[in-house]
C-alpha positions in Angstrom: 7.2 -62.8 -6.1 8.7 -66.2 -7.0 9.3 -67.4 -10.5 10.9 -70.8 -11.0 13.8 -70.8 -13.4 14.5 -72.6 -15.6 11.1 -72.7 -17.2 9.6 -72.4 -20.6 8.8 -68.9 -21.9 5.1 -69.7 -21.7 5.3 -70.9 -18.1 7.3 -67.9 -17.1 4.8 -65.5 -18.7 1.9 -67.4 -16.9 3.6 -67.3 -13.5 4.5 -63.6 -13.9 1.0 -62.5 -14.8 -0.4 -64.7 -12.0 1.8 -63.2 -9.4 1.2 -59.7 -10.6 -2.5 -60.4 -10.1 -1.8 -61.3 -6.5 0.1 -58.0 -6.2 -3.1 -56.1 -7.3 -5.0 -57.9 -4.6 -2.8 -56.3 -1.9 -2.0 -53.0 -3.6 -5.3 -51.9 -5.0 -7.9 -50.6 -2.6 -10.7 -51.1 -5.2 -10.0 -54.8 -5.2 -12.3 -55.3 -2.2 -15.3 -54.5 -4.5 -14.1 -56.9 -7.1 -14.0 -59.7 -4.6 -17.7 -59.4 -3.8 -18.6 -59.5 -7.5 -16.1 -62.3 -8.3 -17.5 -64.5 -5.5 -21.0 -64.0 -6.8 -19.9 -64.7 -10.4 -18.2 -67.9 -9.2 -21.4 -69.0 -7.5 -19.7 -68.9 -4.1 -21.3 -67.6 -0.9 -20.4 -63.9 -0.2 -18.7 -65.0 3.1 -16.3 -67.4 1.4 -12.8 -66.7 2.7 -10.8 -65.1 -0.1 -7.4 -66.6 0.7 -8.6 -70.0 1.9 -10.0 -73.1 0.2 -10.0 -76.9 0.5 -7.4 -77.0 -2.2 -5.3 -74.5 -4.3 -7.9 -74.8 -7.1 -10.8 -74.0 -4.7 -9.2 -70.8 -3.3 -10.9 -67.7 -4.6 -7.7 -65.7 -4.7 -6.1 -68.3 -6.9 -9.1 -68.5 -9.1 -9.0 -64.7 -9.5 -5.2 -64.8 -10.4 -5.8 -67.5 -13.0 -8.7 -65.5 -14.4 -6.2 -62.6 -14.9 -3.8 -64.9 -16.7 -6.6 -66.0 -19.0 -7.5 -62.4 -19.8 -4.0 -61.0 -20.2 -2.5 -63.9 -22.1 -5.8 -64.5 -24.0 -5.7 -68.3 -23.5 -7.5 -70.8 -21.3 -6.1 -71.8 -18.0 -3.7 -74.7 -18.3 -2.2 -77.3 -16.0 -4.9 -76.7 -13.4 -8.5 -77.8 -12.9 -9.9 -74.5 -11.9 -13.7 -73.9 -12.1 -13.8 -70.5 -13.8 -17.3 -69.4 -14.8 -17.7 -67.2 -17.9 -19.4 -64.7 -15.5 -16.2 -64.5 -13.3 -14.0 -63.9 -16.4 -16.4 -61.1 -17.5 -16.4 -59.6 -14.0 -12.6 -59.4 -13.9 -12.4 -58.1 -17.4 -15.0 -55.4 -16.7 -13.3 -54.4 -13.5 -10.0 -54.1 -15.2 -11.5 -52.0 -18.0 -10.7 -54.5 -20.8 -12.6 -54.9 -24.0 
């Protein structure tokens, strides 16, 4: 996990939650089920590579991590032009057991 210091408190919180979301991808065996549902909710083909995209913003893994940031910190994604659908946010929220 890499956090760039110095940074604002908000940026450090954002980065930490984002990177912990990536940790879940690798450590949680149930994450494979989430990927299928997340791709569908993002209107992406089910065979879309999870860790690849034409750009950082178009990489499903990064979209997922930013969705976690949005849910945990209760604020919209900032600094990036990520296409997060309301369905994708709900999918991750429901998978994580949030309200």
